[in-house]
Structure formats: C-alpha cells, structure tokens
N, C-alpha and C positions, 0 to 999 in steps of 0.2 A: 728144237735143235735135235739133230740126229746124232751128234757127238757132244763131248763135254766142254770143248774150248769155245770161248767167245771169239769170233773172227776179228782179226786186226790186220792193219796194213803190213805188219811185220811178217805175215805169211807170204807176201808177194815177192816174186822174183821179177827183176826189171830187165830192160833190154840191154843193159850194159853187162849182164851176166851171160857167159858163153852158153850155159845149158838151155837158155830160152831159144837158141838157134839150132838146137839138136833135134833131129826127128825122134818121135816117140815110138815106143814098141807096143805091140798087142799085149793084152792081158788075158790070162786064162779065166774061164768061167767054169764053175762058180768062182766068184772073187775070193782070193785069199784075204784073211782079216785085215792085213795092212793096206791092201788095195781098196777094200770096202771103206776103210777109214778115210782114204783120200777122196773117194766119191762123196762120202758124207760131209767132208770138210768143204768141198767146192759147192755142194748144194747149200749148206748152211751159210757160207760166205755170201752168195748171191741173195738168198732170201733175207738174211740179216741186213745186207746193204740196202735193200728195197723197203725195209720196214721202218716207217717214219718214227715209231716209238722207240724201237730198239736202237736205231742208228740216229737218234735225235740230234746228237752233236756232230753228225756227219764225220765220224771218226774214220769211216771208209767211204770212198766214192761209190754211189749207187751203180750197180752193174746189171746188165741183162744176160751176161754169160761169163763163164770162167772155165778155163781148161787146166788140166792137171799140171802141165809144165809151168803154169803161172804161179804155182805154189811149190815148185821144185821137184815135181815127179814127172819124168818123161815117159808117161804111159798114156795110152789112147783112151782118154776119158774127158768129157766136158759136160757142163750143165748149162742150159739156157732157160730163162724165165722171162716171158714178155707179157706185160699187162696191156690189153687192148680194150678200149671203150668204144662201143658202137655210137657213132655220132647221132644217129636218129633216135635210138631207144635209151641211150645212156647206160646200157647193160655192160658190165665189165666181164671180160673173158681173160683167163690166164692160160697161156701156152707154156708148157714146161716139158723138157726132155732131159734126161740124165743118160747120156750116150756113152756106151762102152764099145770100143773097137769100131767106131763109125767109119763109113766110107761114102763119099759122094759118088753115086753111080751114074748120074745124069745131070746135065746142065743145059739151060737154054742158051741160044745164041744172043738173045735179048740181054742187053747190059742195063744195070740199074746202079744208082749210087745215092747216098744220103746227101741231101742238099748242103748240110753244114760240115760234111766230112765225118770221119769216124774217130773214136778215141779208144783207149785201152788202159786197163789198170796197170799193165806192165810197162807203160810208156809214161815217163814223167814229162809233163808239158804236152802241148799239142803239136802234131805234125799236120799242117793244114793242106787240104786239097781233096779232090774227088778220088774215091776208091772204087774203081769199076769192078763190079761183080755180076754174076749171072742173076737175072730176075727170078728164075725158077730153077730149083734143083730137086733131085731125088737123092735122099740119103738113107742108107740102111745101117743097122747096127743093133746092139742089144740095149734096150731102155731099162735102166735100173729101177725106175719108178713103176713101170708096167711089168717088170720081171719077165720080159719076153723079147724075142727078135722082132724088129719093126722095120717097115719101109715107109718113109715119110716124104710126101711131096710138099715142099715149102715154096712160098712165093713172097715177093716184095721184101719188106723189112725182115720177116722171119728167115727168109733165104739168106739175106745178108748176114744176119747174126750167126747162122749155121756155118757159113763160109768163113767168117772171121775166126770162130772157134776151131774149125777144122784146120785152118792155116797154122794155128799154134801147134797142132800135132805134127805138122811138117817142118816146124822150126822157122816159120815165116810170120812177119808182122804186117799189119795193115798198111803201113807207110811204104812198104816195098812195092806196092801197086800204084802209088801216086806218081804222076808224071813229074820227073825231077826238074825239067825246064819250065813247064807251065802247069803248076799244081791244079789250077781250076779249069784247065782245058777239058771240054767235053765234046762228044760227037753229037750230031743232031738227032740221032735215033736213040740215044740213051734216055732212060726213064729216071727223072730226078725225084726222089722221095722226100 
C-alpha cells in the first residue's frame, strides 16, 4: 500500500452525485502532498481490488482503472492496471499507468467496443449496450510510476480503458455513448472485443 487507509467502497462517488459530471482541472507538478495522496489512493484502490487475497470477500468490485473524480477529487489523474496473459505462452504481463494531466492527442477512425459492454465503479447496476470507442489512441501526460512525461500508443482493450478513464476527467460516463434507442446496435466495421 502506498498510503495508510484500506480501500473501501465508501471512497467512491456515484453517478447521482453532481461532482462526477464536472470537468477536472490540471494539477501542478511536482504534486502537492494532498494531490500525491489522491494518486496513491487511486493506485491502492485498483491494486487492492484486483488482489484475490486482500479483497477475498469482494468488499470492493475488481477494477482495471479509477479516476480521481470517482473518489471525490476533480483533478486530472487516473490509474489503470490491466493483467494480460499470453494465450500461447501463459506468460502474464501487467500494464499499468498512473497518469497526471493526461490528454488524448490522437484517435483512430476504427471503432471498437467490448462485447458485453462496459461497467463502472461509479455506476450502480449495469447500463447495457455497446460503448463505441476508438480502437487506437495516443495519450500523453505525466506518469507518476515512471516519474516522467510519457507518450503512449494504446490499442484494443487498453485503449478502451484509457478512454473510459479520460472521460471521467471530462465529466462523462460510459453510458453517455450507448445508443439510447438500440443499445446493442453496431456498425459492420466495428471491432467487437
């Protein structure tokens, strides 16, 4: 743990709270102590949620990402952590980025979406439907884990996770992108993951 509190669902802000819909503001670097604590909390929350021993009772839903507005701070920070296993070798790879003042600077025209739709810790219940997002993105920002400015090209599921978290910084939620009349409507050229 990077900070002293055990993550709980009480940290979370839900979609019925007006602040979740407000755009976030940039933060100064180096981080002020109170902003560094926010970053440590979102990292700890995601890591704790994914740890089967620590979160054995599933006291919090496992997450692949969390943005600062989801714990009540409208500042431009989020953390993503994706575990991938190579189907052929069985080797596990962890992709993680703790982004500060991130910005998506490029998006592909190719659209992708997750077959079963998306979910969100800040949304109680499921809002079903395809969530169309760019298959490939380029994002830049400061990575707290690497302690440097980075430019990342993300594809497929990783790109979707980045866009989901980035939307939180804009005050948007995944279900804003679902077709209201036909939630499972998709175009022929979309990639379904």
